[in-house]
Structures are given as structure tokens and as C-alpha cells.
N, C-alpha and C positions, 0 to 999 in steps of 0.2 A: 505492498499501501504504499501510497504517495501523495503528499498533499503540493498543491500550486500556491504559490501567496502572491498576490497582486496587492500592491500598494503605493498612494500618492504622496502628494504633497503636503508638509503641513495643512491644516484647516481645509483641506480640499472635503466637497460635499458628493460629487458625481463619481459614481464609479468607473466611468470612461476616461476620467481624469489618472487611474489607478496606472501609471504608466513604468512602474518599476518590478519587480519580479524575484519571489523568492522560491526556495523549495526544500521540502521536509519529507524523510521517512519517518515519522514518528511525528507524534501528536504535540510536540515542542516545536517552536521555531524563535531562534535569536536574531535581532537585526543586529549587525555588526555595527560598531560606531561608524565605522568609514561609509555605510548605507544608511546613515541616516539623511534625509533628503536637505540638501544645500538651505541654510537660511530657519530650520526648523531651532525652535529655542524653549526652553522650561517651559510647560505649561500649555503649546501647541498639542493638538491633537493630529495625530497618523490613522487616516481608514485604512484598516485590510481588509481583505477579502480571499477568501480561502475555496478554493475547490480539490474533493479530493478524488485519489484515483487508486483504481483496482490494481495497479502494476508500477511500477518505478520507472525513471526516466530512461529512454531507451539509449543514451548519450551523453556526453559531456562530462567535463571534470569539475567543475565550479558549480557551486547552486545557482549560479544563473544561466549558465550553460546546459544543466540541467531542466531547471524550468522554462528554457527557452525548447528545448528538445521535447517534453511532454506537453508542451504548450501547441507546438506545431506539428506534431505526429497526425499523420492524416487519417488511421485508423485505431485513434485511441480515445477516448472519450469517458469525462469524467464527471462528478455531479452536477448539481444544481448550487451555482453559486451563492455562499453564505449570505447573510445578511452583513451590512458593516461591522466590524468591530475598531474600534477606536483605544486607541494607546495613547494616555497621555503623558509626555514627556516630561 
């Protein structure tokens, strides 16, 4: 099982603006400090949207590459997207 995570810039509310991707093969996901959107500061909200898959990424070495490979795989579909999960910095 794998999870595709999309997230957006601080304080955005439109899911279409979730332009960053993450990947996890567990129910936990840690956003590295280097991946926090530029300009986000303490108190800002980062929106996350999660989709579950019954397979792991078909390729990639980094989490972003794995997320893109899973997202772009033509014959792999995941669950419906979650509602927004906001994390406050």
C-alpha cells in the first residue's frame, strides 16, 4: 500500500493549487523542512490531500519521483482524494 500526498502553498484553499507531491508507504508522512513551501511562517496552514493506492510506486528513488511515478502510471488508480487536512506551522 502507498499514499500519494499533494500539498499547496501556505493558506491556499483550492485543491487545484496543491502543486507539491509527497509519497509514503506507511500511514505517516513527514514533510522535510526543506520541502516546506517558500514563504510559509509560523501560524500558516498548509493544506494536504491524500490518496491511497493498493500498490507501491513502480519507479523512482526519491519520494517526489515515487509520487510522480504513481500519479502518472497509466494503469494504476487510487482511492478518492481525502478532504483537506490542514497542518499549522
